[in-house]
C-alpha positions in Angstrom: -60.3 -1.7 -41.3 -60.6 1.7 -43.4 -61.7 1.2 -47.2 -58.3 2.9 -48.2 -56.2 1.1 -45.7 -53.1 -0.8 -46.4 -54.0 -3.7 -44.0 -57.5 -4.3 -45.9 -55.4 -4.0 -49.4 -52.9 -6.7 -48.2 -55.8 -8.9 -46.6 -57.7 -9.0 -49.7 -54.9 -9.3 -52.3 -53.7 -12.5 -49.9 -57.2 -13.9 -50.0 -57.2 -13.6 -53.9 -53.6 -15.4 -54.0 -55.2 -18.0 -51.6 -58.2 -18.6 -53.7 -56.2 -19.1 -57.0 -54.1 -21.5 -55.1 -57.1 -23.7 -53.6 -58.7 -23.7 -57.0 -55.5 -25.3 -58.6 -55.5 -27.6 -55.7 -59.0 -28.8 -55.8 -59.7 -28.5 -59.5 -58.7 -32.2 -60.1 -61.3 -33.3 -57.5 -63.8 -31.5 -59.4 -63.1 -32.8 -63.0 -66.2 -35.6 -62.4 -69.3 -35.4 -64.5 -72.6 -34.6 -63.0 -74.1 -31.4 -61.6 -72.2 -31.2 -58.3 -68.9 -31.2 -59.9 -70.0 -28.5 -62.6 -71.4 -26.4 -59.9 -68.2 -26.7 -57.9 -66.0 -25.6 -60.9 -68.2 -22.7 -61.5 -68.2 -21.8 -57.9 -64.6 -22.1 -57.8 -64.1 -19.9 -60.8 -66.5 -17.4 -59.4 -65.0 -17.2 -56.1 -61.2 -16.6 -57.7 -62.5 -13.7 -60.3 -64.3 -12.0 -57.4 -61.3 -11.8 -55.2 -58.9 -11.0 -57.8 -61.2 -8.0 -58.8 -61.8 -6.9 -55.3 -58.1 -6.8 -54.9 -57.4 -4.7 -58.1 -60.4 -2.3 -57.2 -59.3 -1.7 -54.0 -55.7 -1.1 -55.4 -57.1 1.5 -57.8 -59.2 3.1 -55.1 -56.7 3.5 -52.9 -54.5 5.0 -55.4 -57.0 7.3 -56.7 -59.4 7.8 -53.9 -62.7 7.4 -55.4 -64.6 6.4 -52.4 -62.6 7.2 -49.2 -64.7 5.5 -46.5 -67.3 2.7 -46.2 -70.0 5.2 -45.9 -69.0 6.6 -49.4 -69.0 3.3 -51.1 -72.4 2.4 -49.6 -74.1 5.9 -50.6 -74.2 7.2 -47.0 -73.3 10.6 -47.7 -73.4 13.5 -45.3 -75.0 16.4 -47.2 -74.9 18.9 -44.4 -73.6 22.6 -45.2 -69.8 23.0 -44.9 -68.1 25.9 -43.4 -65.1 27.9 -44.3 -62.7 28.3 -41.6 -60.3 31.5 -41.7 -56.9 30.1 -40.8 -54.7 33.3 -41.0 -56.0 36.6 -42.1 -52.8 38.1 -42.3 -52.1 41.9 -41.9 -82.4 46.5 -70.1 -80.4 46.9 -73.6 -78.0 43.9 -74.0 -74.3 44.5 -73.4 -72.1 43.2 -76.1 -70.0 40.1 -76.0 -67.3 40.4 -78.4 -66.3 36.9 -79.4 -65.1 36.9 -83.0 -63.9 34.5 -85.5 -60.4 35.8 -85.4 -60.2 36.6 -82.0 -58.4 35.2 -79.1 -61.7 33.9 -77.9 -63.7 32.2 -80.6 -67.4 30.8 -80.3 -67.6 26.8 -80.8 -70.5 24.8 -81.4 -69.7 22.5 -78.6 -72.3 20.8 -76.1 -74.2 23.5 -74.6 -75.0 23.6 -70.8 -78.6 24.5 -71.4 -79.0 20.6 -72.2 -77.8 19.5 -68.7 -80.4 19.0 -66.0 -81.6 21.8 -63.6 -80.2 24.6 -65.9 -82.7 27.5 -66.1 -84.0 29.0 -69.4 -84.8 32.7 -69.9 -83.6 36.0 -71.3 -79.9 36.5 -70.3 -80.2 39.7 -68.4 -82.5 37.5 -66.1 -80.8 34.3 -65.9 -77.2 34.9 -67.5 -75.5 33.1 -70.0 -72.7 30.2 -70.6 -70.8 30.5 -74.0 -69.1 27.6 -75.4 -65.6 29.0 -76.6 -62.1 28.2 -77.7 -59.3 30.1 -76.2 -56.2 31.0 -78.4 -52.9 31.5 -76.8 -51.0 34.1 -78.8 -47.7 33.1 -76.8 -48.2 29.5 -76.6 -50.2 28.8 -79.7 -52.2 26.6 -77.7 -55.9 26.1 -77.9 -58.2 25.2 -75.0 -61.7 24.7 -74.9 -63.8 26.5 -72.2 -67.2 27.5 -70.8 -67.6 31.1 -70.1 -70.5 31.8 -67.6 -72.0 35.5 -67.9 -74.1 36.6 -65.1 -77.3 38.4 -65.6 -75.7 41.8 -64.4 -73.4 41.6 -67.4 -76.5 42.2 -70.0 -78.1 44.9 -67.7 -77.9 48.5 -68.7 -76.8 49.7 -65.2 -73.7 47.6 -65.5 -72.9 48.2 -69.2 -69.7 49.7 -68.3 -68.7 47.8 -65.2 -65.6 45.3 -65.5 -66.5 42.2 -63.4 -64.2 40.1 -61.3 -63.1 36.6 -62.6 -62.9 33.1 -61.4 -60.9 30.6 -63.5 -62.0 27.1 -62.4 -59.9 24.3 -63.5 -61.1 20.6 -63.7 -59.2 17.4 -62.8 -57.5 15.5 -65.2 -58.8 13.7 -67.7 -62.1 15.8 -66.8 -62.8 19.0 -68.6 -65.4 21.8 -68.8 -68.3 19.4 -69.0 -67.4 18.1 -65.7 -67.2 21.6 -64.2 -70.8 22.5 -65.7 -72.4 19.1 -65.3 -71.1 17.5 -62.3 -69.6 20.2 -60.2 -72.6 22.4 -61.3 -70.4 25.8 -61.3 -72.9 27.9 -63.2 -75.9 26.4 -61.0 -74.1 27.4 -57.9 -73.2 30.8 -59.0 -76.8 31.6 -59.9 -77.8 30.3 -56.5 -75.3 32.5 -54.7 -76.1 35.8 -56.8 -79.6 35.2 -56.0 -78.9 34.6 -52.2 -76.7 37.9 -52.5 -73.8 35.8 -51.3 -71.5 36.5 -54.6 -70.9 39.6 -56.5 -71.7 39.2 -60.3 -68.7 37.5 -61.6 -67.5 36.2 -64.9 -66.4 32.2 -64.5 -64.1 30.5 -66.8 -64.3 26.5 -66.9 -61.6 24.7 -68.5 -59.4 21.8 -68.4 -55.9 21.8 -66.7 -53.9 20.4 -69.8 -53.3 22.2 -73.1 -51.9 19.1 -74.8 -54.2 16.2 -74.5 -53.9 13.5 -73.5 -50.8 14.4 -71.7 -51.3 15.6 -68.1 -49.3 18.8 -68.0 -50.0 19.6 -64.4 -50.1 23.3 -65.3 -46.3 23.1 -65.9 -44.1 24.9 -68.4 -42.4 21.7 -69.7 -39.0 22.3 -71.1 -39.1 21.9 -74.8 -42.8 21.0 -74.5 -46.2 22.4 -73.6 -46.1 25.6 -71.8 -49.2 25.3 -69.6 -48.3 27.8 -67.0 -47.7 30.7 -69.5 -51.2 29.8 -71.2 -52.9 30.1 -67.8 -51.1 33.0 -66.5 -50.5 35.1 -69.6 -52.6 33.9 -72.6 -55.8 33.3 -70.9 -55.9 36.8 -68.8 -55.0 38.4 -72.2 -57.6 36.7 -74.1 -60.4 37.4 -71.4 -59.5 41.1 -71.2 -59.7 41.4 -75.0 -62.8 39.9 -75.4 -65.0 40.5 -71.9 -65.5 43.4 -69.8 -63.4 41.9 -66.6 -61.1 43.4 -64.3 -57.8 44.8 -65.4 -56.1 44.5 -61.9 -55.2 41.3 -60.3 -57.4 42.1 -57.3 -60.4 41.0 -59.3 -58.9 37.5 -60.4 -59.0 34.3 -58.7 -58.6 30.6 -59.7 -59.8 27.5 -58.1 -60.1 23.6 -59.0 -60.6 20.0 -57.8 -58.0 17.4 -57.8 -55.3 18.1 -60.4 -57.2 21.5 -61.1 -56.8 22.3 -57.1 -53.2 21.5 -57.5 -52.9 23.8 -60.5 -54.6 26.6 -58.5 -52.1 26.6 -55.7 -49.3 26.4 -57.8 -50.3 29.3 -60.1 -51.2 31.4 -57.2 -48.0 30.8 -55.4 -45.7 31.3 -58.4 -47.7 34.2 -60.1 -49.4 36.1 -57.3 -49.5 39.2 -59.5 -51.8 37.2 -61.8 -53.8 35.2 -59.2 -53.7 36.7 -55.7 -56.5 34.5 -54.5 -56.7 30.6 -55.2 -58.8 27.6 -54.0 -58.0 23.9 -54.0 -60.5 21.0 -53.5 -58.5 17.9 -52.9 -55.4 19.1 -54.5 -51.8 18.1 -53.9 -49.1 20.4 -52.6 -46.4 19.4 -55.1 -46.1 18.2 -58.6 -44.6 14.8 -59.6 -43.9 12.8 -62.5 -45.9 9.9 -63.4 -47.2 7.7 -66.5 -49.7 10.3 -67.7 -47.4 13.5 -67.0 -44.1 12.1 -68.6 -41.2 14.2 -67.7 -42.1 17.5 -66.4 -39.0 19.2 -65.3 -36.1 18.0 -67.5 -32.8 16.5 -66.3 -29.8 17.9 -64.7 -29.6 20.2 -61.7 -32.2 22.7 -63.5 -34.5 20.0 -63.5 -34.3 19.2 -59.8 -34.7 22.8 -59.1 -37.6 23.3 -61.2 -39.1 20.1 -59.1 -38.3 21.8 -55.9 -40.0 24.9 -56.9 -43.2 23.2 -57.6 -43.3 21.7 -53.9 -45.3 24.3 -52.1 -44.0 23.3 -48.6 -40.6 23.8 -50.1 -41.3 27.3 -51.6 -42.7 28.4 -48.0 -39.8 27.3 -46.1 -37.1 28.9 -48.7 -38.6 31.8 -50.6 -40.5 34.9 -49.4 -44.3 34.6 -48.5 -46.1 35.6 -51.6 -49.1 38.2 -51.1 -51.8 35.7 -51.6 -54.8 34.4 -50.2 -55.4 30.5 -50.2 -58.2 28.1 -49.2 -57.4 24.3 -49.1 -60.4 21.9 -48.7 -59.9 18.3 -47.6 -61.6 15.5 -45.4 -60.2 14.3 -42.0 -61.3 10.5 -43.3 -61.0 9.7 -46.8 -58.7 11.9 -48.3 -55.0 11.2 -48.8 -53.8 14.7 -48.6 -55.2 15.3 -45.1 -52.1 15.5 -43.2 -50.1 17.2 -45.7 -52.8 20.1 -45.8 -52.5 20.2 -42.2 -48.9 20.7 -42.2 -49.2 23.2 -45.1 -51.6 25.3 -43.0 -49.6 25.2 -39.7 -46.4 26.2 -41.8 -48.5 29.1 -43.6 -49.5 30.5 -40.2 -46.0 30.6 -39.2 -44.9 32.6 -42.5 -48.0 34.6 -42.1 -49.6 33.4 -45.4 -53.4 34.2 -45.5 -55.1 31.1 -45.6 -58.8 29.5 -44.8 -60.0 26.0 -45.0 -62.9 23.5 -45.2 -62.2 20.2 -43.3 -64.8 17.7 -43.6 -65.3 14.9 -41.1 -65.3 12.5 -43.9 -65.1 12.7 -47.7 -63.6 11.3 -50.8 -61.9 12.1 -53.9 -65.2 12.3 -56.1 -67.9 14.9 -57.0 -70.2 14.1 -54.2 -67.6 15.7 -51.7 -66.8 18.4 -54.0 -70.4 19.4 -54.6 -70.6 20.1 -51.0 -67.4 22.4 -50.8 -67.9 24.5 -54.3 -70.7 26.8 -53.1 -68.6 27.9 -49.9 -65.5 28.0 -51.7 -67.2 30.4 -54.2 -68.6 32.6 -51.8 -65.4 32.6 -50.2 -63.6 33.6 -53.2 -66.0 36.4 -54.1 -65.3 38.3 -50.8 -61.7 38.2 -51.6 -62.1 39.7 -55.0 -62.9 43.3 -55.6 -66.2 44.6 -57.4 -66.6 46.9 -59.1 -62.9 46.4 -59.9 -62.7 49.2 -62.3 -64.9 50.6 -65.3 -64.9 51.3 -69.1 -64.2 54.9 -69.4 -63.1 55.3 -66.0 -66.8 55.6 -64.5 -68.3 53.2 -62.0 -71.8 51.7 -62.1 -74.1 54.5 -61.1 -72.1 57.4 -61.8 -73.7 58.4 -65.0 -77.1 58.2 -63.3 -75.8 60.5 -60.4 -74.2 62.9 -63.0 -77.5 63.0 -65.2 -79.4 63.7 -61.7 -77.0 66.7 -61.0 -77.6 68.1 -64.4 -81.4 67.7 -64.0 -81.1 69.4 -60.7 -79.0 72.3 -62.3 -81.4 72.7 -65.2 -84.3 72.9 -62.6 -82.4 75.6 -60.5 -81.5 77.2 -63.6 -85.2 77.3 -64.5 -86.6 78.3 -61.3 -84.1 81.2 -61.3 -85.3 82.3 -64.9 -88.9 81.9 -63.7 -88.2 84.1 -60.6 -86.2 86.5 -62.9 -89.2 86.7 -65.5 -91.7 87.2 -62.5 -89.4 90.0 -61.4 -89.1 91.7 -65.0 -92.4 91.0 -66.2 -91.2 88.5 -68.7 -92.1 84.6 -69.5 -90.0 82.3 -68.5 -88.7 76.5 -67.4 -69.3 35.1 -48.4 -67.2 30.5 -41.0 -65.3 33.6 -42.7 -63.8 36.4 -40.7 -63.5 39.6 -43.0 -60.1 41.1 -43.9 -59.1 44.6 -43.5 -60.9 46.9 -46.0 -63.2 43.7 -47.1 -66.9 44.2 -48.1 -69.4 41.8 -46.6 -71.3 39.1 -48.3 -73.5 41.5 -49.9 -71.0 42.9 -52.0 -73.1 42.5 -55.0 -75.4 45.2 -53.7 -72.3 47.6 -53.1 -71.6 46.9 -56.8 -74.9 48.3 -57.9 -74.4 51.2 -55.6 -71.0 51.8 -57.4 -69.1 51.2 -54.3 -65.3 51.8 -54.1 -62.7 48.7 -54.9 -60.6 47.4 -52.3 -56.9 48.7 -52.1 -54.9 46.5 -54.4 -52.7 43.7 -53.6 -49.2 44.2 -55.1 -47.1 41.0 -56.2 -43.6 41.0 -55.5 -42.8 37.6 -57.0 -42.8 36.0 -60.5 -41.2 32.9 -60.9 -40.9 31.1 -64.3 -41.3 27.4 -64.8 -38.8 25.7 -66.8 
């Protein structure tokens, strides 16, 4: 029997009930004095408690999915590299960072990732930097804490006019930015991929999916409640563009997450493809449902029912036009509750010509040991989907100024030689398993950025739904 199977859960629950009944029946026979009756009573209590705890833990694990298989529970975790399968490709001086006290992004004195094990220390133009900030929503007036990873190139002179692509990484609930930095090791994976030239220099934003702690808003605009979708699709991009040198066009923006964050990533990409045309989900669900932590997310009446349908991605694929997005879904054949739903979504996506890719592990679970195996390949895949250099400040691409300076120097040199010749004549003195999409750069696009390579063609979003 599998660790999350109903048969095991029912068997252990029946054993717990049987142990309680046996203890009630045998207790009078253990009421005597002496060491044996005392040991018998202690043994009966211990056996009953263990059986009840085992039943409770199995129910909780089956609901949440912390351990998907017996191997996961016993620590026999496969650490082999994972592959992304393309399902349907469809048709010097420091740069300034302008967080300010009164701006939309404000620096905070929160826990610094440099304290986490394994994080490199050194000059920012060599190892990059992670900022601890709070993001202020000018529409929603919500405040959400975040870590901002800035790659080493952000501080290097040759990139001082470049705008960088953005990855928004959303944690599960009730996790947060610390889980992303310490447990999922997002900045460390980014640094490794940059060193291996498998990812372009990218600004990475790490934050929680909820803007109304302790409520789980599931990235939904709740009627007469928190406007989480508006915060993530409008307030966050505006705040980042007002503070950092990040891409203006949507082709430079992607979103990913694990668990609830993965659900959010898929939802936001499908509902706002003109904001996040690229998204990846690690163990995320394909629909949003009300529960104790969320409360009523959609409201009542027919409008509430329609809002709920619109947050079901299978319904959207069947009933609405296919959005111009690229999605990656990660799951496990054994140990993940969303495996069959993910398979069905990928099948329907292929029919609807939706660009998709997947990671399917033979065995996994709903915990960081699985997500840490997937996050590196997912970031590499997303980097290939985003454009870099996306655009530049002043309309110039990295390297263009050097080229212009070189041309000016060549021109001066030619003029000087000409004057020397004239002087001589006149007797005078004279001086990221992923198949590339059409027009896509390969995994070495970080080098393309240094060379000032052209950006990919823009993907135009033709759909923008509003959550109620």
